[in-house]
C-alpha positions as CSV (number, residue, x, y, z in Angstrom):
1,M,-23.1,18.2,15.5
2,G,-24.0,18.6,11.8
3,T,-20.3,18.4,10.7
4,P,-18.8,15.2,12.1
5,W,-15.6,15.6,10.0
6,K,-14.9,18.9,11.8
7,V,-12.5,17.8,14.6
8,K,-10.6,21.0,15.0
9,N,-10.8,24.7,14.6
10,Y,-9.7,25.7,11.2
11,S,-7.5,28.6,10.1
12,E,-9.1,31.8,8.9
13,G,-10.1,32.4,5.3
14,I,-9.2,30.2,2.3
15,L,-6.7,28.2,4.2
16,G,-9.4,27.1,6.7
17,L,-11.7,26.2,3.9
18,H,-8.9,24.1,2.4
19,E,-8.3,22.3,5.7
20,E,-12.0,21.6,6.1
21,I,-12.3,20.2,2.6
22,N,-9.4,17.9,3.3
23,D,-11.0,16.7,6.5
24,F,-14.3,16.2,4.7
25,Y,-12.6,14.2,2.0
26,K,-10.9,12.0,4.6
27,Y,-14.2,11.5,6.5
28,M,-16.2,10.5,3.4
29,S,-13.5,8.4,1.7
30,P,-14.0,4.6,2.1
31,R,-11.4,3.0,4.3
32,A,-9.1,0.4,2.9
33,E,-11.1,-2.4,4.5
34,E,-14.3,-1.1,2.8
35,E,-12.6,-0.9,-0.6
36,R,-11.2,-4.5,-0.2
37,M,-14.6,-5.8,0.7
38,R,-16.2,-4.2,-2.4
39,M,-13.5,-5.6,-4.6
40,E,-14.1,-9.1,-3.2
41,V,-17.8,-8.7,-4.1
42,V,-16.9,-7.5,-7.6
43,D,-14.5,-10.5,-8.0
44,R,-17.1,-13.0,-6.8
45,I,-19.7,-11.6,-9.3
46,E,-17.2,-11.6,-12.1
47,R,-16.3,-15.3,-11.4
48,V,-20.1,-16.2,-11.5
49,I,-20.5,-14.4,-14.8
50,K,-17.4,-15.9,-16.3
51,D,-18.6,-19.4,-15.2
52,L,-21.8,-18.9,-17.1
53,W,-20.4,-16.9,-20.1
54,P,-16.6,-17.5,-20.4
55,T,-16.1,-14.9,-23.1
56,A,-18.0,-12.2,-21.2
57,D,-16.2,-8.9,-20.5
58,V,-17.1,-7.7,-17.0
59,Q,-16.5,-4.1,-16.2
60,V,-17.3,-2.0,-13.2
61,F,-18.9,1.4,-14.0
62,G,-20.1,4.5,-12.2
63,S,-18.8,6.0,-9.1
64,F,-17.0,2.9,-8.0
65,S,-14.9,2.7,-11.1
66,T,-13.9,6.3,-10.8
67,G,-13.2,6.0,-7.1
68,L,-15.8,8.6,-6.1
69,Y,-18.2,6.2,-4.3
70,L,-19.3,6.7,-0.7
71,P,-18.5,4.1,1.9
72,T,-22.1,3.0,2.3
């Protein structure tokens, strides 16, 4: 069971590769709940920083800011 996103038999050739890539993307993408939880953490951190330094500019960077982060 090395491919947990593989829940069906795929078509032959390039179409099957496309189908599997889509399933892999869906499997690896964070769920809406996970994204909401992360945004809550970011908001809490931003509030703490703004309380200490009101003129600070807080920006998220890396894979989270591009939407390419993994759920864990």
